[in-house]
Every structure is written in structure tokens, then in C-alpha cells.
C-alpha positions in Angstrom: 104.0 -18.1 -93.9 104.0 -14.9 -96.2 103.2 -15.2 -99.7 106.5 -14.3 -100.7 107.4 -17.8 -99.4 105.1 -19.5 -102.2 105.7 -20.3 -105.8 102.6 -19.9 -108.3 103.6 -18.2 -111.6 99.8 -17.7 -113.0 98.9 -17.3 -116.7 98.4 -14.1 -117.7 95.0 -14.9 -118.7 93.8 -15.8 -115.2 95.6 -13.0 -113.7 91.6 -11.0 -112.8 90.5 -14.7 -111.9 91.4 -17.6 -109.8 92.4 -16.0 -106.8 95.0 -17.8 -105.1 95.2 -18.1 -101.0 98.4 -20.6 -100.6 98.7 -18.8 -97.0 95.8 -20.7 -96.2 97.4 -24.0 -96.6 99.4 -25.2 -93.4 100.9 -28.7 -94.8 104.2 -27.0 -95.4 106.1 -25.4 -98.4 103.6 -24.8 -101.4 104.1 -24.5 -104.7 101.3 -24.3 -107.3 102.0 -25.2 -111.1 99.4 -24.1 -113.6 98.4 -27.0 -116.3 95.9 -25.6 -118.1 94.5 -21.9 -118.5 90.8 -23.1 -120.0 89.7 -24.3 -118.0 91.8 -23.4 -115.0 93.7 -26.3 -113.8 96.8 -26.7 -111.3 98.5 -28.6 -109.3 99.4 -27.5 -105.5 102.0 -29.1 -103.5 101.4 -30.3 -100.3 97.3 -29.5 -100.7 97.0 -32.5 -98.4 99.1 -33.9 -96.0 100.4 -37.6 -96.1 97.4 -38.6 -93.8 94.9 -36.9 -95.8 95.7 -39.0 -99.1 95.9 -42.0 -97.5 92.3 -41.6 -96.6 91.3 -40.5 -99.6 93.3 -43.9 -101.5 91.0 -46.1 -99.3 88.1 -44.7 -100.7 89.8 -46.4 -103.8 90.3 -49.3 -102.9 87.6 -50.3 -100.5 83.8 -50.5 -101.7 82.2 -46.9 -100.6 79.1 -46.8 -99.1 76.3 -46.3 -101.5 75.6 -42.9 -102.6 79.5 -41.6 -101.8 81.2 -42.1 -105.3 80.2 -42.7 -109.0 82.7 -44.1 -111.2 83.5 -43.5 -114.6 86.0 -45.3 -116.9 87.1 -43.3 -119.8 88.7 -43.8 -123.2 89.1 -40.4 -124.3 90.6 -38.5 -127.8 93.1 -35.7 -126.7 93.6 -32.9 -128.9 96.3 -32.5 -131.4 98.4 -30.0 -129.4 98.1 -32.5 -126.3 99.1 -35.8 -128.0 102.9 -36.6 -128.4 103.1 -36.9 -132.3 100.8 -34.2 -133.2 98.2 -36.6 -134.1 95.6 -37.9 -132.1 96.3 -39.8 -128.9 94.2 -41.9 -126.2 94.2 -41.7 -122.6 93.0 -43.9 -120.4 91.8 -43.2 -116.9 88.9 -44.4 -114.4 87.8 -41.7 -112.4 85.8 -41.8 -109.1 83.2 -38.8 -108.5 83.2 -38.2 -104.8 79.8 -36.6 -103.6 80.4 -33.4 -102.1 78.6 -34.5 -99.0 80.8 -37.6 -98.3 81.9 -37.9 -95.2 85.6 -38.8 -96.2 86.2 -35.5 -98.0 83.5 -32.8 -97.0 85.7 -31.7 -94.1 88.4 -31.7 -96.4 86.8 -29.5 -98.8 85.7 -26.9 -96.6 88.9 -26.3 -95.2 90.7 -26.2 -98.7 87.9 -24.0 -100.0 89.9 -21.5 -98.2 92.8 -21.5 -101.2 90.2 -20.0 -103.6 88.7 -17.0 -101.6 86.5 -16.1 -104.6 84.7 -19.4 -105.6 82.2 -20.8 -103.2 82.1 -25.1 -102.8 78.4 -24.8 -105.1 80.6 -23.7 -108.0 82.7 -26.1 -108.1 82.6 -29.8 -109.7 82.4 -33.1 -107.6 86.5 -33.9 -106.1 87.3 -35.8 -109.0 90.3 -38.9 -108.4 91.7 -40.0 -111.2 93.9 -42.8 -112.1 95.4 -42.4 -115.5 96.6 -45.8 -117.0 100.1 -45.9 -118.9 103.2 -44.1 -118.7 103.2 -40.2 -119.3 99.3 -39.8 -119.2 97.7 -37.2 -117.4 95.7 -34.3 -117.9 94.8 -33.0 -121.5 91.7 -31.0 -123.5 89.8 -33.8 -124.3 86.6 -34.6 -126.3 84.3 -34.4 -123.2 85.2 -30.7 -122.5 82.8 -27.7 -123.1 84.2 -24.5 -124.2 83.6 -21.7 -121.6 81.1 -20.3 -123.3 78.7 -23.8 -123.1 80.1 -24.3 -119.5 79.0 -20.6 -118.1 75.6 -21.0 -120.4 74.4 -24.2 -118.6 75.9 -22.8 -115.1 77.9 -26.2 -114.4 81.1 -27.5 -115.0 83.6 -28.5 -118.0 82.4 -31.8 -119.0 79.2 -33.6 -119.7 
């Protein structure tokens, strides 16, 4: 599969960052859609197979073994630019942070890191399985995010 078969219009601000190797995925036709530039957030169609999605969903349904995940329930205020009415909007979500070494996701992570050849697994955040509550809710810049300067200084992720 050549990269010409893939669709991913990278924002100009990311042209020298976040190399994508969509040829690394063998799950069918791929398409990347950039949702946010800073931090870089994208969706990739066919990133996981249906079976892999089912395996990951099982983590969220049955109680996982101790030490595999931590659960965070959030009620976040979205920035004005991301809210529908140009005022402050509220986003409700439950996030399961899956540990890097969790046997349910570790093999998948190692194989999918080929998608981002310039990034090492240790540079990424834990896998986050997010369930948004309510229609039309999804990712948006929110109050627990750090600026790129703060995240770089801390050598960590983009949230507290």
C-alpha cells in the first residue's frame, strides 16, 4: 500500500513535526484527520481491527486487574473557541488510563508505534479510553491542559 493511497492533510503548523507512516497499518484503507494542532490530536480510521476494538472495550466493561488502569471522571470547562455558543461549555467524560505494560494493550501499542516513527513509546501518554457523556461531546481544549512550554519544561504530557 503506498502512501498515495492515504488521505491525511496535515496542518501547516505540523509539517515538520509528527511524521505519520500510515503504511505501517495493515487494517485496511487509512485516513488521518487532524482534530487539534497543539497538542497534536488526530483520528486514524482502521487504527485497530474490530477484534482489537472488542478486546479494548472489554477493559472498560469488566473490572480490570489491579494496577492495569486508573479511572478519572471529569467535568471540564471547554475554552470559548470550542464551545457551541461562544461561552463556557461543560464536557462530561470518564477516562480510563491504561498502564503501558498492561497485557491488554502492550502488544497493540508496540505495533502501532510504527505509525509515528519519530516518537518512542516512553514519550507518549498512557492509552486513554474516553467515554463522553451526551450528544455532540468530544475532544476540545479544556482546563486541565498545559501549554506546550509548560509540558516541555516538565518533560511530560499535556495535562495534570
